[in-house]
N, C-alpha and C positions, 0 to 999 in steps of 0.2 A: 503494500499499499504506500504508494506516493506521499510526497506532502504535503501537494496541495486535495488530495483528495481525503488526508485525513483533516486539512484544514476544514473541509466543507460540512463531514460529518459533526465536528466540532463544533460547527457555524448552528447547525442542523440543531444539534444537540442544547443547543444555550436560546436555540429560539421555541422548541418545543417546550422544552423548561420552563421561562420565561413564562409563554402563555397558560401550561400548569400551577406555574406560581402564583398567577394572579387568583386560579381556581382555587387552589391550599389554602392559601390568604383568605378571602372572602370564610370557605369554612370554617377555619379555622377562627376568624373575628368571633360569628354567630358563636361557637363552642368558647370561646372564652369570656360571650355575655351573656348565655344562657344556661353553661350546662349541661347544651341540648345538641344530640347531629342533627344537621338538615339533610338532610335525606334528600332531597329534595336541589343539590346542591348542582347535579350532572345537569342535571335538565333544564337547569335553567339558564349555562353555558350553550345547550343544543338550542333552547330557547331564542339566544341571545344571536347566533347563528343564524340560525331560519326572519329573524328578524333585518339582523342587516341583508340577509339577500330578497328580502320582500323590499324595505327598503334601495335595494341598492335597481330593480325594476323601476321603479319610480326616481332616481335619482340617479344615473348614469355614471356617479361618484368616485373616487379612490375610497377605498375602507377611511381612508385618516379623516375627511372630509363628513362621513360618514358615524366614527367613533363617538360625538362629542352626543347625538339622538339615540345614539343606542343605551350609551350608557346612563341618559336621563331617563329615556323610556321603562328602561330594567330596574333602574332604581324607584318610578314607584311601583312595578312589580313586587317588587319587594314589599316598599312596604304592604300591601296586597297578600303577600306569604306572611305578614308578618301576625296581621291583623285575623288569620282565616286560618292558619297549620300549627302558630306558636300564644300569646295572647288566649286564648279558650284552654287553654288547657297546662298554664305553666303552674296553675298551682296542685296538679295530676300526676302520675307517676311518669317518669320522665318517659316508658312506653309507648303516652301519649303520641308525648312530639314524636318521635319518632314512626309510628305510622302515622297521623296528617302528614308528616312530609313527603312520606312517602308516597299516600294517595296524588296530595301535591306532582308530585314527578308523573303519577300515571298517566291524571288529568294533562299533565302539558305533553305526555306523548301520546294521548287519542288526540288531544286537540289538535299539535305537529301535524299526523299522521294528515287527520282529516282536510285540515285546509293544505297540506304539499304534497302528499304523497308519502312514500313509501322510499322513489327512490332518490340518491344521494344529489346534496345540491352542493353549489360551490360557488361562493360570495367573492368582493370584489377582491383583488390585490388591493393593500396598506399605501401603497404606493406604488405607480404604472411603473413601466420599466425592468428589462429582466437582471443585468448582473451592474457592477460597480469594481474597478480594477483600483487596487487598492498594494503600492509596494510594490507592483509586477506580477501580483495575484490577480485573482476573478472572483472576487464575491457576488454572494446572491440577494442583491436588493431590496428581497422581501423581507428574510429572512433580518434582516439588519435591520429593517424599519417594526418586526414584533419585537425582537428581545429593546431597541431605545424604544418604543412604545410602551411594552410590559414594564422598562428600569423610571418611566417614568413618572406610570399610575401608580404602582406599587413603592415610591417615593414619595408622589405626593397622597399613598395614606400615610403614611409614616410622620410624615411633619403632619399632618391632621391629628393621626394619636400624639403626639406629642408636642404639637409648635400651638392649639386651640383648645380653645374652652367646649367643644363640640368632649374633641379627642380625649382630656382632662377627665370631663366626665366618661367617658365610655367608658379609657382605663380604670376608672371608679368606680361603675357597676358593675365590670368583670376582673377586682378585684374582691370587693365588700361593697353587693348590694344592700345588704340594711346598712351599713353605716354610710353609704352613699344617700338612698335616700333619707336618715336622719339629717345629709347631711345641705339636705336642702333639692338633691340632685329628679328628677322624675324620668326614674326606671326607665319606667314601662314608653318612653320616648324617647327615649335613651338607646334602649333595643331596639327602637322602630326601624331607628337611624341604623343601625347597625343591619338591620337585615337590608336595607337599603344600599348600603355600602359595599355585603357583601356579594348581592344582587349584581348590585351596576358595577362589579369588579366581574365577577360570573360574564356577562351581556360581553363585555370587553376581550375577557379569552376568546367567545364562541365566536366574535367578531374578527380576531384577529388567527384561528381558528382555519376559519370557513373557506380560507381562499384555497390551501394547501390540503388538508383534510377532510375539506367535505362539509356537512351537516346528515343528518338523518335524524328523523325520531326517537330513533332508541338506541342512539350515541354515549344519549345521558348517562345512562351505567357504565359504561366504559372510563367514563371523563369521573362522575364518582369516585367508582374506585380507586383511583389512579390518585384525587386529591385525598380517600383517606390515608391510602397507602402513603403519602408522603406526611400529612401528619402523624401517621404513625412513625417513622423513618425519623423525623427529625424532631419528637421529643412532645409528649401531649398537650397538648396546650399551649406552646409557643410561633408566632407569629415569625419568626424569624429562623426559627427554625425548621417551618412549614417550609416557608422558604426553600431552604436545605434541600431539603426534604424534595421539593419538587421535582432539583436540578438532579440531584444526584436519580430520583429517576424515570428521566428523559434521557439520561449521557448514559442510561443501564440499555433503554427502550432502543437507545439508535446504533450503540456500538456494534449488541449483540445481533440484533436486524439484519444489519452491515454485513459481521460475518455466518454469521447463521442463517433466520430465517424470524419473523416476527413473532409465527407461532412459540421460539423457543421461547424466542427473548420475553414474551408473554408470560408464562409456566415458569423462567429464572426468574421473575418480577417476584415468583410470588412466593415459590422456594426458598426468595435470599427473603423475604418477608416472615414467613413462618420462621425461619432461622434464628431471626432478628429475635421479636418475640420471644422465643425462647431462650435466646444468652443476656439477651439486654431491653426486655421490655419498657424498658427509661426511652427507648428511641436512644441513636448515634448520641444526642447532643445535648441527653437528658433534659431535666424540664426542674424549668429554677422553682426552687418553695416559697410559693405562697402569691407565684407568678403566671397567671394566665393569659398576656398580653406581652 
């Protein structure tokens, strides 16, 4: 394998990992804020991808120009998911939220199948153009654009969480909701905003993945598993760990697929996760005691 091919593989792994990272980031945000798993997260990624396809048919422009519209629309859908699938069950046993979010995912799958059909759909590229030269190398423009967009979105999320009053309320709610309420934080509104942010990130990931990996109504299950694995690998409840875990998952998937095959990569990934759970259940990066974000 020559250096150019290896570099392109690494670029593909970073691109896929960046998109997976947004999915895992939203997944970890909801876990941190509520202690519950949003099993609809993968289907929300699928919804973002199909929304991108629908918008592209009306506005034939690059995905970069559609990204703000997708993010805003998906944030609104996140508020709806929170209102239907979490708030009515927040004081019920955790399994209630598991079931309600699974139900939301099934509704999204069937709705997407009814509206778009089962055939794979491709969204527009983030930026038009095929390749760009850099230091004598020819790199894929789409992969570079996906990486940059994902880094900006993840960085913006970090700034929101750590440099804004809203973010401080989100972190307070995640770490100690009772104390946050005692300090005057409206935890219900904060959790709703967390769902909106997590779903907006899922929608952005759907847009970033839609051009190269296509979108089908049933793709959400696979993406949900990848987000779950990323969180397990990175350390349950750690946002930074979830991002790192997503990169590891994508790197493993791309490299093993190129050397062997995609089914072997999938099987190997799940075997590695089982071994990790057996040998280091806290994840590769552990979990900071008393912190969930």
